[in-house]
Every structure is written in structure tokens, then in C-alpha cells.
C-alpha positions in Angstrom: 123.5 57.5 -64.8 126.3 55.0 -63.9 125.4 51.3 -63.9 125.4 50.4 -60.2 128.5 48.1 -60.5 130.6 51.3 -61.6 129.0 53.6 -59.2 129.6 51.5 -56.0 133.3 51.1 -57.4 133.8 54.6 -57.9 132.1 55.7 -54.4 134.5 53.1 -52.7 137.6 54.4 -54.5 136.9 58.0 -53.8 136.1 57.3 -50.1 138.8 55.0 -49.7 136.0 52.5 -48.5 136.0 48.7 -48.1 133.0 47.0 -49.1 132.2 46.6 -45.4 132.9 50.3 -44.8 130.4 51.3 -47.6 127.8 48.6 -46.2 128.0 50.3 -42.8 127.8 54.0 -44.2 124.5 52.6 -46.1 123.0 50.3 -43.3 123.1 47.3 -45.4 125.0 44.1 -45.4 128.3 43.5 -46.7 127.0 40.6 -49.1 124.5 43.3 -50.4 127.2 45.5 -51.4 129.3 42.6 -53.0 126.4 41.6 -54.9 125.8 45.3 -56.2 129.5 45.8 -57.0 129.6 42.5 -58.7 126.5 43.0 -60.7 124.5 40.0 -59.1 121.8 42.4 -57.7 120.5 45.7 -58.0 119.9 48.2 -55.1 116.3 49.2 -54.2 115.0 52.6 -55.5 115.9 54.2 -52.0 119.1 52.8 -51.8 119.9 53.9 -55.4 119.0 57.2 -54.6 121.5 57.1 -51.7 124.3 56.0 -53.8 123.5 58.6 -56.3 123.5 61.4 -53.3 126.8 60.2 -52.2 128.2 60.2 -55.9 127.1 63.7 -56.3 128.7 64.9 -53.2 132.1 63.2 -54.2 131.7 64.8 -57.5 131.8 61.4 -59.3 131.2 61.9 -62.9 128.2 60.1 -64.9 128.5 58.8 -68.2 126.0 58.3 -70.8 124.3 55.0 -70.3 123.0 53.4 -73.2 120.7 50.2 -73.2 120.2 48.1 -76.2 117.1 45.9 -76.3 117.3 43.4 -79.1 117.1 39.7 -79.5 120.3 39.8 -81.9 123.2 40.2 -79.6 125.0 41.7 -82.7 123.2 44.9 -82.4 124.7 45.6 -79.0 128.0 44.6 -80.3 127.6 47.4 -83.0 126.4 50.0 -80.3 129.5 48.9 -78.2 131.9 49.6 -81.3 130.2 52.9 -82.1 130.6 53.9 -78.5 134.3 53.0 -78.2 134.7 55.0 -81.4 133.7 58.2 -79.5 136.5 57.6 -77.0 134.0 58.8 -74.5 132.4 57.8 -71.1 129.6 55.9 -72.7 128.4 52.3 -71.0 126.4 50.1 -73.0 124.3 47.3 -71.6 122.1 45.0 -73.3 118.7 42.8 -72.7 117.8 40.2 -75.3 113.9 40.7 -74.7 111.5 43.1 -73.9 110.7 41.9 -70.5 114.3 42.0 -69.3 114.7 45.3 -71.1 111.9 46.8 -69.0 113.6 45.6 -65.9 117.0 47.0 -66.9 115.3 50.4 -67.8 114.4 50.7 -64.3 117.7 49.7 -62.6 120.0 51.6 -65.0 117.9 54.3 -65.9 119.7 54.9 -69.4 119.7 57.9 -71.3 119.4 56.5 -74.6 117.7 53.2 -75.7 118.0 51.2 -79.0 115.0 49.2 -79.0 114.4 46.5 -81.8 110.7 46.5 -82.9 110.5 43.0 -83.9 111.1 40.7 -80.9 109.4 37.4 -79.8 107.2 37.8 -76.6 106.9 41.6 -75.9 107.7 43.6 -79.1 109.8 46.9 -79.0 106.6 48.9 -79.6 104.9 47.3 -76.6 108.3 48.2 -74.6 108.0 51.7 -76.0 104.4 52.0 -74.8 105.3 50.8 -71.1 108.3 52.9 -70.6 106.4 56.1 -69.3 105.4 53.6 -66.4 109.0 53.1 -65.5 110.2 55.7 -62.8 113.1 57.9 -63.6 113.2 57.9 -67.4 112.1 61.3 -68.1 115.0 62.2 -70.1 115.1 58.8 -72.0 115.7 59.0 -75.7 114.4 56.1 -77.9 115.5 55.3 -81.2 113.7 52.0 -82.8 115.9 49.7 -84.8 114.4 47.3 -87.3 114.8 45.1 -90.2 111.0 45.5 -91.4 110.1 47.8 -94.1 106.3 47.3 -93.4 104.4 50.4 -93.7 102.2 49.3 -90.9 105.3 48.7 -88.6 106.9 52.0 -89.6 104.1 54.1 -89.2 103.1 52.7 -85.5 106.6 53.3 -84.6 106.6 57.0 -86.1 103.2 57.4 -84.1 104.9 56.9 -81.0 107.5 59.8 -81.7 110.6 57.9 -81.7 113.4 57.9 -84.2 113.8 54.7 -86.4 117.0 53.2 -87.8 117.0 50.6 -90.6 119.0 47.2 -90.2 121.6 46.3 -91.2 122.8 49.1 -88.8 125.6 51.4 -89.8 128.6 52.2 -87.5 128.7 56.0 -88.6 124.8 56.2 -87.9 125.1 54.9 -84.4 128.3 56.8 -83.6 126.3 60.0 -84.7 123.1 59.2 -82.2 125.4 58.4 -79.7 127.5 61.4 -79.9 124.3 63.7 -80.0 123.0 62.0 -76.8 126.3 62.3 -75.1 126.3 66.1 -75.7 122.7 66.6 -74.7 123.6 64.6 -71.3 126.7 67.0 -71.0 124.7 69.9 -71.4 122.4 69.1 -68.7 
């Protein structure tokens, strides 16, 4: 699923719409479309569905959306670098804590989530437990990332049924995981 900013831009380009024209088509205000396209706000689930339906009618290609939830911004940069190496339609978004990450999961509906286990506040294990309550994440693949070697932490992560990658992260490993997810999304 495309991020809202890209989705609105691609719909406008495909239709030759101005922001005002798309606003009229969707029954929202011009400032609302402007905010969505600039990433300042997200559409309601109803408006997101309408945008998705319009994109499907226009044959707008969806790319793999990857979300990185990690309090260390270097992880997101490594994932971006791995995605760039693939030269594919991959969008990488990030969140620096579990709460922000849960909100972004709902708005972006990523296909792949790199989730740090050890974070202040709500940790990755708790985020993973809460993900089933977020609408629209049925196809989400979660990959834990952690520097922890604690058997307790690793066993709790394994109990949730998700893959675990050790930090420091290796570019080849990230590229492989992203490529596999990209092929799964393309097969759907």
C-alpha cells in the first residue's frame, strides 16, 4: 500500500486533477487534500478506502511499504539503503517509539515491519501483541531486530512467531528479507 502522500500525488497525476479537483471528487476541502499530499495528516479509514478504490480504477501500482519502529534512527537508514539496493518500488517509513509506530501501522498499513524489541516506553514485544487489533494488517510480516542476547527476550520474541535479526544489522540480510517480501506482495 502506498503512503498517502504518494497515493494522492499519483491519483492527481493520473486524473490530471488539481488538489481542488480531487477535493471536490472526494467531498473534502482543499486544505484536507493539501495536508494529505504534504504528509501533515492522514485520511480517515473511509477516505483511505475511497482513495484506494480510485487508485485501483486508475491502475496505480502499489509498492511494498516497509515500516521501521526503532528508537535508533540508524536502523531505518540501513533499511532504506537495503531497499535502494533492490532498485524496486519500496517505500520505507519510520517511527522512533512503539506508540508512534502503532499509529503509523494503522495509517500506512505496511506489508513489512522491522520492529526493535528493546525500546523505552512500549517495547517491541508489546507492539507485536497489539498489532492484531489494528485494522487492515492481515498480511503484515513482522521481523524483530534486537541487540539483546537474553534467552528470555529471544524466547518471548520466538513465541510470537516472528523472525528475529540480531543487531548490528547486515545490509545483505535486510536486502534478502525485503526482496522476499517484495516478491510475496507481487504474487498477491
